[in-house]
C-alpha positions in Angstrom: 0.0 0.0 0.0 2.8 2.5 0.8 4.1 1.8 -2.7 0.7 2.9 -4.0 0.8 6.0 -1.9 4.2 6.9 -3.4 3.0 6.3 -6.9 -0.3 8.1 -6.3 1.0 11.3 -4.7 2.0 13.2 -7.9 -1.1 12.2 -9.7 -3.3 13.2 -6.7 -1.7 16.6 -6.8 -2.2 16.9 -10.5 -5.9 15.8 -10.2 -6.4 18.3 -7.4 -4.9 21.1 -9.5 -7.1 20.1 -12.5 -10.2 20.0 -10.3 -9.4 23.5 -8.8 -8.7 25.0 -12.2 -12.1 23.7 -13.5 -13.9 24.5 -10.2 -15.0 20.9 -10.1 -13.8 19.6 -6.8 -17.0 17.7 -6.1 -17.1 16.0 -9.5 -13.4 14.9 -9.2 -14.0 13.6 -5.7 -17.0 11.6 -6.9 -15.1 10.2 -9.9 -12.0 9.3 -7.9 -14.0 7.7 -5.0 -15.9 5.5 -7.5 -12.8 4.6 -9.3 -11.2 3.7 -6.0 -14.2 1.5 -5.2 -14.0 -0.2 -8.6 -10.3 -1.2 -7.9 -11.6 -3.3 -5.0 -13.9 -5.3 -7.3 -12.3 -8.7 -8.0 -13.1 -8.5 -11.8 -11.3 -5.2 -12.0 -8.4 -6.5 -10.0 -8.1 -9.4 -12.5 -8.3 -6.9 -15.4 -5.5 -4.8 -13.9 -3.1 -7.7 -13.7 -4.1 -9.3 -17.0 -1.0 -9.2 -19.3 -3.2 -9.8 -22.4 -4.9 -6.4 -21.9 -3.1 -3.2 -23.0 -2.9 -0.2 -20.7 -5.2 1.6 -23.1 -7.8 -1.2 -22.9 -7.6 -1.0 -19.1 -8.1 2.7 -19.1 -11.0 2.5 -21.5 -12.8 0.1 -19.1 -12.5 2.7 -16.4 -13.7 5.5 -18.7 -16.7 3.4 -19.7 -17.6 2.4 -16.2 -17.2 6.0 -14.9 -18.8 7.6 -17.9 -21.6 9.5 -16.1 -19.2 10.7 -13.3 -16.4 11.9 -15.6 -15.6 15.6 -15.1 -14.0 17.7 -17.8 -10.5 16.2 -18.4 -11.4 13.1 -16.3 -11.2 10.6 -19.1 -7.8 12.0 -20.2 -6.6 11.7 -16.6 -7.7 8.1 -16.4 -6.0 7.3 -19.6 -2.7 8.9 -18.4 -3.0 6.7 -15.3 -3.5 3.7 -17.4 -0.5 4.4 -19.7 1.7 5.0 -16.6 0.2 1.7 -15.1 -1.1 3.6 -12.1 -4.7 2.4 -12.1 -4.1 0.1 -9.2 -3.1 3.1 -7.1 -6.5 4.7 -7.5 -7.6 4.0 -3.9 -4.5 5.8 -2.5 -4.9 8.5 -5.1 -8.5 9.2 -4.0 -7.4 9.4 -0.3 -4.6 11.8 -1.1 -6.9 13.9 -3.3 -9.4 14.2 -0.4 -6.6 15.1 2.0 -5.5 17.9 -0.4 -9.1 19.1 -0.7 -9.6 19.1 3.1 -6.4 21.2 3.5 -7.5 23.6 0.8 -11.0 23.9 2.2 -9.6 24.2 5.8 -11.6 21.3 7.2 -10.8 18.3 9.2 -12.6 15.1 10.3 -12.3 14.5 14.0 -12.9 11.2 15.7 -13.8 11.5 19.4 -13.7 8.3 21.5 -15.2 8.7 24.9 -15.8 6.5 27.9 -19.5 7.2 27.7 -22.0 8.4 25.1 -21.7 12.2 24.5 -24.9 14.3 24.3 -25.4 16.9 21.6 -24.4 19.8 23.9 -21.1 18.0 24.7 -20.4 17.4 21.0 -21.1 21.0 20.2 -18.9 22.3 22.9 -16.0 20.0 21.8 -16.6 21.0 18.1 -16.4 24.7 18.9 -13.2 24.3 21.0 -11.6 22.2 18.3 -12.6 24.6 15.6 -10.9 27.4 17.5 -7.8 25.3 18.3 -7.3 23.8 14.8 -8.6 26.8 12.9 -10.6 24.5 10.7 -14.1 23.5 9.9 -14.8 20.4 11.9 -16.7 17.2 11.1 -17.1 14.9 14.2 -17.7 11.2 14.5 -18.0 9.7 17.9 -17.6 6.3 19.4 -17.6 4.8 22.9 -14.7 2.8 24.5 -15.5 1.9 28.1 -11.9 0.9 28.7 -11.0 4.7 28.7 -12.5 4.9 32.2 -13.3 8.6 31.7 -12.5 11.5 29.5 -12.0 11.5 25.7 -9.4 10.7 23.0 -9.5 13.1 20.1 -8.0 12.2 16.7 -7.8 15.0 14.1 -5.5 13.9 11.2 -2.1 13.3 12.7 -3.0 15.0 15.9 -4.0 12.9 18.9 -5.2 14.5 22.2 -5.5 11.9 24.9 -7.6 13.3 27.7 -8.8 9.9 28.9 -8.3 8.7 32.5 -6.5 5.6 31.1 -4.1 7.8 29.2 -3.4 10.0 32.2 -2.8 6.9 34.4 -0.4 5.5 31.7 1.5 8.7 31.6 1.7 8.8 35.5 2.9 5.2 35.6 5.6 6.0 33.0 6.8 9.0 35.0 6.8 7.0 38.3 8.7 4.1 36.7 11.5 6.2 35.3 
């Protein structure tokens, strides 16, 4: 997978720039998400490794399957990916495109894990605090993990804020044992 990320990175940037130029971020997101989904289909996986099929044939399959979702320059982009044998990297490419888009739009998805179910007022209070701290628009998903004992663990991209009782006890134990 990391190889796919390395392969996908320059193409994700190029796709993002094309989408920005065309003011078609939603259309490109939709096309890339569906293309990524297609790469998980076992028939498409077989197609991608079939030595009897040319890169152009493989690209044309994607163009036909995505026909209704293709933004301006989308078909050409897929054909470039096919010629460069980068179609298997579409899932990584889609993820990287969405990360570029989120950065551009100054938004972040935040995952909050708490020891107990949060009510709407608590979620709103956390969202407002995170919006101020991260200077981004916030989308929150929540889950419950009773092993936290109390508090919350917040994940926003690469940032992790561990305010759980379990996390605090672990840090205290580490300090006392050193």
